[in-house]
N, C-alpha and C positions, 0 to 999 in steps of 0.2 A: 504494500500500500504506500509505503514511504517512497519507494523507487518510482512508482507511478506519479506521485505528487511532484517529485523532483523533476521528472520529465515534463510535466505540465508547466512548471515554473520556467524551465529552459525554453520551451516553445514560446511562452508568453514574453520572455525577455529578449527575443530576437528583434533585431532592427528591421524596419521596412523602408523601402525607397518608394516614394510616391512622386507623381507628376514627372516622370522621366521624359526628357526632351533631348533629342539628338539634333544638333545644328551643324551643318557643313559650312566652313568659313574659308574665305579667300585669304591671300597674304595680308590684305589691308584690314582684316577683321570683319568684313561685311559678309552677308549671306551669299553662299555660292550655289548657283542653280544647276551648274553642269559639273560632271565628274572631273573633267580636266582642270577646273578652276579650284578644286578643293585642296587646301594645304593643311587644314586642321579640322578636327571635329570637336565641338564643345558638347559635353554630355552634362546636362543640368538636371538636378533632381533634389528632392527634399528628404532628408533623414527625418522620419516622422517621430513625433513625441511618443515616448514609451516610459512610463514611470517604473516598470519592473526591470528595465534594462540597466546594467551598470554604466555609470558615466566614466569618462576617461578617454585616453588616446586610442583611436582605432585606425586601421589602414583599410581604405576603400579601394577595391580593385575593379577596374572597368575592362571588360572583354568585348571589344567591338568587332563584329564579324561582317565580312563582305557577303554579297549575294551567293557566292559559291561556298560559303561556310568557313573559309580561312580567316585568320585573325589579322586585323589591321595593326601594323606596328608591333608585332609580337616581340616585346622587349624583356619581360621578366615572367617568372612563374609563381603560382600560389597553389595552395592545397584546397581541393574541394572534393568531398566524399572519397577521401583516401586516394585521390588522383592528383597529379601535377598538371595544371592547366596553364596555358599561356595567357597573359593579359596584355592589353594595349597600353594601359597607363594605371598608375596608382597614386593615391594621395592620402596623407596622414591628416586626420581631423580630430579635433577635441570635441567629443560628443558630450553634451551637457544634459541630455534627457528631454530637451524641448525640440520643436521643429527647427531644423537647420538646413538652409540652402547650401548645396555643394555643387561646384562646377569643376569638372575634370577635363583637361584638354588632351586630345589624342593627335599627335603629329602624323602627317601623311607624307611618305617619301616614295610612293609607288603609284603605278597606274591603277585606276579604279574603274571597274565596269559599272554600268547603270544597273539598278535593282534596289532591293531592300537591304539596308544596313541596320543591324540590331545591336544595341548595347545591353550587355548583361552586367548587373552590379552585384558584387560580392563583399561581404564583411564577416569577419570571424568564421570563415569557412562555410558560410551560408549564402545561398542565392537570395537576395532581398528585393530584386526588382529588375525590370527591363523596359526598354522603349525602342522604337525603330522609326526610320524615315525611308521613304522611297525616293530615289533620285532617278529621273527618267532619261537624261542624256548626259 
């Protein structure tokens, strides 16, 4: 009974990422409409308020995938469900238990095909949210 209760507390203390928005940017920081103009992706989201989650320093990992499923700017690895996954970018944040806006930038140094780009967000070895954008040309 105690183990079941502990598991419920762990589930309740997970962070959630809400309002995940993926924005392709040009060199000048403006919105990029075409694949060939994209130099950076800005992944913007909110770490939602959670009174049961512990506060403190957390590392947020963003895994941005191309339409073919490969990872954009695969620069480092993190652990998720006992596997090592590549991530596009990471950021250290000070989580204080309240709603917090976070923006992570993913640099692009490769050719991109049109299609749907999806950002998966991970914290503490857990998938906490995702968002995507379709780029037509």
